[in-house]
C-alpha positions as CSV (number, residue, x, y, z in Angstrom):
1,X,212.4,189.2,191.3
2,X,208.8,189.8,190.4
3,X,207.6,186.2,189.6
4,X,204.6,184.9,191.5
5,X,205.8,182.5,194.2
6,X,204.1,179.5,195.7
7,X,201.9,179.7,198.7
8,X,202.8,176.8,201.0
9,X,200.6,175.8,204.0
10,X,202.5,178.0,206.5
11,X,202.3,181.1,204.3
12,X,198.6,180.5,203.5
13,X,197.8,180.2,207.2
14,X,199.3,183.7,207.8
15,X,197.8,185.2,204.6
16,X,194.3,183.9,205.6
17,X,194.7,185.3,209.1
18,X,195.9,188.8,208.1
19,X,193.1,189.0,205.5
20,X,190.5,188.1,208.1
21,X,189.7,184.7,206.6
22,X,189.5,181.7,208.8
23,X,192.8,179.8,208.6
24,X,193.3,176.1,209.3
25,X,194.9,177.0,212.6
26,X,196.5,179.9,214.6
27,X,199.6,180.9,212.7
28,X,202.7,181.5,214.8
29,X,205.5,184.0,214.6
30,X,208.8,183.9,216.6
31,X,211.8,185.6,215.1
32,X,210.0,187.6,212.4
33,X,210.9,190.9,213.8
34,X,212.8,192.7,216.6
35,X,209.5,192.8,218.6
36,X,208.5,189.2,218.1
37,X,211.6,187.3,218.8
38,X,213.4,185.5,221.6
39,X,216.5,186.2,223.7
40,X,219.5,184.3,222.4
41,X,219.7,182.2,225.6
42,X,216.1,181.0,225.0
43,X,217.0,180.0,221.5
44,X,220.0,178.1,222.7
45,X,217.9,176.3,225.4
46,X,215.3,175.3,222.9
47,X,217.8,173.9,220.4
48,X,219.1,171.8,223.2
49,X,215.6,170.7,224.3
50,X,214.6,169.6,220.8
51,X,217.9,167.8,220.3
52,X,218.9,169.9,217.3
53,X,222.4,170.2,215.8
54,X,224.6,171.7,218.4
55,X,226.0,175.0,217.3
56,X,226.4,178.5,218.6
57,X,223.3,180.7,218.1
58,X,223.7,183.9,216.2
59,X,222.7,187.2,217.8
60,X,220.7,188.8,215.0
61,X,219.6,191.9,217.0
62,X,222.3,192.9,219.4
63,X,220.5,195.6,221.4
64,X,218.0,193.2,222.8
65,X,220.3,190.2,222.2
66,X,217.8,188.4,220.1
67,X,218.8,185.0,218.7
68,X,218.4,183.9,215.1
69,X,215.8,181.1,214.9
70,X,217.0,178.7,212.1
71,X,214.7,176.6,210.0
72,X,215.2,173.5,212.0
73,X,214.0,175.2,215.2
74,X,211.2,176.9,213.3
75,X,210.0,173.5,212.2
76,X,210.2,172.1,215.8
77,X,208.2,174.8,217.3
78,X,205.8,175.4,214.5
79,X,206.7,178.9,213.2
80,X,205.0,180.2,210.0
81,X,206.8,183.5,209.5
82,X,210.3,184.3,208.2
83,X,212.2,187.6,208.7
84,X,213.5,189.9,206.0
85,X,215.4,192.4,208.3
86,X,218.3,193.6,206.2
87,X,221.8,193.3,207.3
88,X,222.1,196.5,209.4
89,X,221.8,196.3,213.2
90,X,220.7,198.7,216.0
91,X,224.3,199.7,216.6
92,X,225.1,200.5,212.9
93,X,227.3,197.5,212.0
94,X,226.1,194.7,209.7
95,X,225.2,191.1,210.5
96,X,228.1,189.4,208.8
97,X,231.5,187.8,209.5
98,X,230.4,186.0,212.7
99,X,232.7,185.5,215.7
100,X,232.2,184.0,219.2
101,X,231.4,186.1,222.3
102,X,230.6,185.0,225.8
103,X,228.3,186.5,228.4
104,X,226.7,185.0,231.5
105,X,228.3,181.7,230.8
106,X,226.8,181.5,227.4
107,X,228.9,181.5,224.2
108,X,227.1,182.9,221.1
109,X,228.0,184.3,217.7
110,X,228.0,188.0,217.0
111,X,228.9,190.1,213.9
112,X,232.5,191.2,213.4
113,X,231.4,194.8,214.1
114,X,230.2,193.8,217.6
115,X,233.1,195.2,219.5
116,X,233.0,195.8,223.3
117,X,235.2,196.9,226.2
118,X,234.7,196.6,229.9
119,X,232.9,199.5,231.6
120,X,235.6,200.7,234.0
121,X,233.4,201.7,237.1
122,X,230.4,199.4,237.1
123,X,231.6,196.6,234.9
124,X,229.6,195.0,232.1
125,X,230.1,195.6,228.4
126,X,230.3,198.8,226.4
127,X,229.4,198.6,222.8
128,X,230.3,201.0,220.0
129,X,228.5,202.6,217.1
130,X,229.5,201.0,213.8
131,X,232.1,199.0,215.8
132,X,234.3,202.1,216.1
133,X,236.3,201.8,219.3
134,X,237.5,205.3,218.9
135,X,233.9,206.7,219.2
136,X,232.0,207.2,222.5
137,X,230.2,203.9,223.4
138,X,226.5,204.0,222.5
139,X,225.3,201.0,224.6
140,X,226.0,199.4,228.0
141,X,225.1,195.8,229.1
142,X,225.3,195.8,232.9
143,X,227.4,193.2,234.7
144,X,225.4,190.0,234.7
145,X,222.8,191.7,232.4
146,X,221.1,190.2,229.4
147,X,220.8,193.0,226.9
148,X,222.1,196.5,226.2
149,X,220.8,199.9,227.4
150,X,221.2,202.8,225.1
151,X,223.7,205.5,226.3
152,X,222.4,209.0,225.9
153,X,225.0,211.1,224.0
154,X,223.0,214.3,223.4
155,X,224.9,217.5,222.9
156,X,223.6,220.9,224.3
157,X,220.5,222.0,222.4
158,X,219.4,225.3,221.0
159,X,215.7,224.6,220.9
160,X,215.1,227.7,218.8
161,X,217.5,226.6,216.0
162,X,217.0,222.8,215.7
163,X,217.8,221.3,212.3
164,X,215.1,218.6,211.6
165,X,217.6,216.8,209.3
166,X,219.7,215.9,212.3
167,X,217.0,213.6,213.7
168,X,216.5,212.0,210.2
169,X,220.2,211.0,209.9
170,X,219.5,207.3,210.3
171,X,216.8,207.4,207.7
172,X,218.9,207.5,204.5
173,X,218.3,206.3,200.9
174,X,219.3,202.6,200.6
175,X,222.5,202.1,198.7
176,X,222.6,199.7,195.7
177,X,224.7,197.3,197.9
178,X,222.0,197.3,200.6
179,X,219.3,196.7,197.9
180,X,221.5,193.8,196.6
181,X,221.6,192.3,200.1
182,X,217.8,192.7,200.6
183,X,217.2,191.0,197.2
184,X,219.6,188.2,198.0
185,X,217.9,187.6,201.4
186,X,214.5,187.7,199.8
187,X,215.5,185.1,197.2
188,X,216.4,182.7,200.0
189,X,212.7,182.9,201.0
190,X,211.1,182.7,197.6
191,X,209.9,179.1,198.0
192,X,206.8,180.5,199.6
193,X,207.0,178.2,202.6
194,X,206.9,181.1,205.1
195,X,205.0,184.4,205.1
196,X,207.7,187.1,204.9
197,X,207.9,189.9,207.4
198,X,210.0,192.8,206.3
199,X,211.5,195.3,208.8
200,X,214.1,197.8,207.7
201,X,215.0,200.9,209.6
202,X,215.3,202.9,206.4
203,X,211.5,202.5,205.9
204,X,210.3,202.9,209.5
205,X,208.6,206.1,210.7
206,X,209.6,207.9,213.9
207,X,210.6,204.8,215.9
208,X,211.5,206.2,219.4
209,X,213.9,203.4,219.9
210,X,216.2,205.0,217.4
211,X,216.1,208.5,219.1
212,X,219.4,208.0,221.1
213,X,221.2,207.3,217.8
214,X,222.9,204.1,218.9
215,X,224.2,203.6,215.4
216,X,225.7,207.1,215.0
217,X,229.3,207.9,215.8
218,X,228.4,211.6,216.4
219,X,224.7,212.0,216.9
220,X,223.2,215.4,216.5
221,X,219.7,216.7,217.3
222,X,217.4,215.6,220.0
223,X,218.9,212.4,221.3
224,X,217.5,212.1,224.9
225,X,214.2,210.2,224.9
226,X,212.7,212.4,227.6
227,X,213.8,215.5,225.7
228,X,212.2,214.0,222.6
229,X,208.8,213.5,224.3
230,X,209.0,217.1,225.6
231,X,209.7,218.2,222.0
232,X,206.5,216.7,220.8
233,X,204.7,219.1,223.1
234,X,206.9,222.2,222.9
235,X,207.9,222.1,219.2
236,X,205.4,220.1,217.2
237,X,206.5,222.1,214.1
238,X,210.0,220.6,214.3
239,X,208.6,217.1,214.9
240,X,206.4,217.4,211.8
241,X,209.5,218.4,209.7
242,X,211.5,215.4,211.1
243,X,208.6,213.1,210.2
244,X,208.1,214.6,206.8
245,X,211.8,213.9,206.0
246,X,211.6,210.4,207.4
247,X,208.4,209.7,205.3
248,X,210.0,211.1,202.2
249,X,213.0,208.8,202.5
250,X,210.9,205.9,203.7
251,X,208.6,205.9,200.7
252,X,211.5,206.3,198.4
253,X,213.1,203.2,199.9
254,X,209.9,201.3,199.8
255,X,209.4,202.1,196.2
256,X,213.0,200.9,195.3
257,X,212.5,197.7,197.3
258,X,209.2,197.1,195.6
259,X,210.7,197.7,192.2
260,X,213.4,195.1,193.0
261,X,211.2,192.5,194.6
262,X,207.6,193.0,193.5
263,X,204.5,192.3,195.6
264,X,205.0,188.6,196.3
265,X,208.3,188.7,198.1
266,X,206.9,190.5,201.1
267,X,203.6,189.9,203.0
268,X,203.9,192.2,206.0
269,X,206.0,195.4,206.4
270,X,207.0,196.9,209.8
271,X,205.9,200.5,209.9
272,X,207.0,201.9,213.3
273,X,207.9,200.7,216.8
274,X,207.0,203.8,218.9
275,X,205.1,202.9,222.0
276,X,202.1,205.0,222.8
277,X,200.8,203.0,225.8
278,X,202.0,202.6,229.4
279,X,200.9,199.9,231.8
280,X,197.9,202.0,232.9
281,X,197.7,205.0,230.5
282,X,199.4,206.5,227.5
283,X,202.2,208.8,226.5
284,X,200.0,211.2,224.7
285,X,196.3,212.0,224.1
286,X,194.4,210.7,221.0
287,X,194.2,214.3,219.9
288,X,198.0,214.6,219.9
289,X,198.3,211.3,218.1
290,X,195.9,212.4,215.5
291,X,197.6,215.8,214.9
292,X,201.2,214.8,215.2
293,X,201.7,211.1,214.1
294,X,198.6,210.1,212.2
295,X,199.1,212.4,209.1
296,X,202.5,210.8,208.5
297,X,201.2,207.2,209.1
298,X,198.5,208.0,206.5
299,X,201.0,209.0,203.9
300,X,203.1,205.9,204.3
301,X,200.2,203.5,204.5
302,X,198.4,205.1,201.5
303,X,201.6,204.6,199.4
304,X,201.9,200.9,200.6
305,X,198.2,200.1,200.0
306,X,198.2,201.9,196.6
307,X,201.3,200.3,195.2
308,X,201.6,196.9,196.9
309,X,199.7,194.1,198.5
310,X,201.7,194.3,201.7
311,X,200.1,194.6,205.1
312,X,201.2,197.4,207.5
313,X,202.4,196.4,211.0
314,X,202.5,198.9,214.0
315,X,204.1,198.0,217.3
316,X,202.9,199.8,220.4
317,X,203.2,198.4,223.9
318,X,200.9,199.0,226.8
319,X,197.5,200.5,227.0
320,X,197.1,201.3,223.3
321,X,193.5,200.5,222.6
322,X,192.4,204.2,222.7
323,X,194.6,204.7,219.5
324,X,193.2,201.8,217.5
325,X,190.4,203.6,215.7
326,X,192.9,206.3,214.6
327,X,195.4,203.6,213.5
328,X,192.7,201.8,211.5
329,X,191.8,205.2,209.9
330,X,195.5,205.8,209.1
331,X,195.7,202.5,207.2
332,X,197.4,200.3,209.8
333,X,196.4,196.7,209.3
334,X,198.2,194.9,212.2
335,X,199.0,195.8,215.8
336,X,201.5,194.3,218.2
337,X,202.3,193.2,220.9
338,X,198.7,193.3,222.2
339,X,199.6,193.7,225.9
340,X,196.4,192.2,227.5
341,X,197.6,192.9,231.0
342,X,197.6,196.6,230.5
343,X,194.6,198.8,231.3
344,X,191.8,198.7,228.8
345,X,193.3,195.7,226.8
346,X,190.9,192.9,227.7
347,X,191.2,190.3,224.9
348,X,187.5,189.6,224.6
349,X,186.7,193.3,224.3
350,X,189.5,193.8,221.7
351,X,188.3,190.9,219.5
352,X,184.6,191.9,219.7
353,X,185.3,195.6,219.0
354,X,187.9,195.2,216.2
355,X,187.0,191.9,214.6
356,X,187.5,192.1,210.8
357,X,189.2,195.5,211.1
358,X,192.5,194.9,212.9
359,X,194.9,192.0,213.1
360,X,196.2,191.2,216.5
361,X,199.8,189.9,216.2
362,X,200.7,188.9,219.7
363,X,198.7,188.7,222.9
364,X,199.2,185.0,223.1
365,X,200.7,184.8,226.5
366,X,201.9,187.3,229.1
367,X,205.7,187.6,229.1
368,X,205.7,189.7,232.3
369,X,204.1,187.1,234.5
370,X,202.7,183.8,233.1
371,X,205.5,182.8,230.7
372,X,208.5,183.5,232.9
373,X,207.0,182.8,236.4
374,X,203.9,180.5,235.9
375,X,203.8,176.8,235.7
376,X,203.6,174.9,232.3
377,X,199.9,174.2,233.1
378,X,199.2,177.9,233.6
379,X,201.0,178.7,230.4
380,X,199.0,176.1,228.5
381,X,195.7,177.4,229.9
382,X,196.4,181.0,229.0
383,X,197.6,180.2,225.5
384,X,194.6,178.0,224.8
385,X,192.2,180.7,226.1
386,X,193.9,183.5,224.0
387,X,193.7,181.3,220.9
388,X,190.0,180.6,221.5
389,X,189.4,184.3,221.9
390,X,191.4,185.8,219.1
391,X,191.4,183.1,216.4
392,X,187.7,183.0,215.1
393,X,187.4,184.6,211.7
394,X,191.1,185.2,211.3
395,X,192.7,188.4,212.4
396,X,195.2,186.7,214.8
397,X,198.9,185.7,214.5
398,X,200.1,184.0,217.7
399,X,203.1,185.5,219.4
400,X,204.0,186.2,223.0
401,X,203.5,189.8,224.3
402,X,206.8,191.2,223.0
403,X,210.1,189.2,222.9
404,X,210.6,186.1,225.1
405,X,213.0,187.2,227.8
406,X,216.1,185.6,229.2
407,X,215.6,183.2,232.1
408,X,212.2,182.0,230.8
409,X,212.0,178.3,231.8
410,X,212.3,176.1,228.7
411,X,209.4,174.0,230.1
412,X,207.2,177.0,229.8
413,X,208.3,177.9,226.3
414,X,207.6,174.3,225.2
415,X,204.2,174.4,226.9
416,X,203.4,177.5,224.9
417,X,204.3,175.9,221.6
418,X,202.5,172.6,222.4
419,X,199.4,174.5,223.4
420,X,199.2,176.2,220.0
421,X,199.7,172.9,218.3
422,X,196.9,171.4,220.6
423,X,194.6,174.2,219.6
424,X,195.3,173.8,215.9
425,X,194.8,170.1,216.2
426,X,191.2,170.6,217.3
427,X,190.3,172.5,214.1
C-alpha cells in the first residue's frame, strides 16, 4: 500500500496547517485520537440533533467511553481528520463483534470482549482485562458514572530487583494479524479525503495512562501511578531501561507499519500521552524531563523524521509550556491539548513564542468551564477568539481542550462547530 493517494480539501487543510502554511480555514479534529474525541453520549446527542440515521453509537475507546464519529457526523460538524487506531483497546480486547450495553439510560454498542459485572459494595460496573471474567477486574465505572477508573493491582515490590521488561509488557511486536488489521483500516482511508491520525499503543512511548496495566490479566512491575512517579526520582536507571525497551519495540513496529503502508497512508502519529503539567505547575522539572524522557523522544522522533513524512504528536495536559523548547528540540511537531486555562498557557503568548515551530492541536475551547457550563454565545465568542489567535500562518488544528465530556449541552457543542465554520467563512 505505497501508492500516492489524493489530497482532498480536508486533508490539504490539515497538511497546510501542520506544515505551517496558511490553510483555507482552521482544520478541525474530533475523533482522531483518544485525547481528541467525544464521550459516547455526546456523539449520540449530536446524531439526534443533526437528524442523522438513528443507530446505536459504538464505544471505540472504553476507558473514557469515547464514541465513534461516523462519516455522516464528521460531515455535519466539519471534521477534517480520520483515526487509524488499530483494533486493540485500553482493556486489552479488540474492537469487533459489537453488542448492546446500557448505562445511565443510554444504550450503546460495545465490543464482545467488553464484559462487566456489578461491583458488590458500591455498585457500578467492573470491567475485566481481555474480557476475562476469571481475572481480577482492571476498571470500575462508579454507579451513575460516565467512564472507567483504572483499578490498581500492583503486587509487592522489591525496588532493588525490578525487572524493566515487566513494565514494557504492553509494548510488544505487532503480529502479522495486527498488521493486516492496520492495513485494512488504512485502505478504508486511502481516498485522501481526510488527514490520517495514527495512534497505536505498540508505538507509544512511556504513556503513564498504561502504567496500571488495565489490559493485563496479571500485571507485574510498577503498576501504581504514584509509585511510578516516585520511581522516576528514586530509580531513574530502571526507568531508562524501561523506556529503552519501549523505544526498541516502538521503532520496530513503526518500521513494519511503514513498510506495509508507506508514507502517504499516515499524516500524524501519536507519540505519547504522558501529562507533564498540572493546573498550576508541573510533575517534574525541565532538567528531569531533559535527562529522563527527552533522550528517548529524540530517538523515536529521529527515526520517524528520517524514514517517513509523518508528523509527531505529543499529548500533555496542564501547565506544559516550560517543556515546549525541549519538545521542539526532541523533534516533537505537535502538542495537545493546549490547556489555555492552566498557568503560563496564555494563547497569545504561545502563538507569538512558538509560531512556525510548534503546531497547537487543541486549545479551541475550555472543556472545564466554557463548553460544559457557558452559554452558546460564550462558546461562540471563545472559539472565534482562539481561532483568530492560533490560525494565522498555520500551526493550528481546532479541537477542544481534551475530550468533550458527558453532560455537555448539545447547544454548546453545535455553537462550537458553527463558530469554526463562521471563522472559516470569513477567509
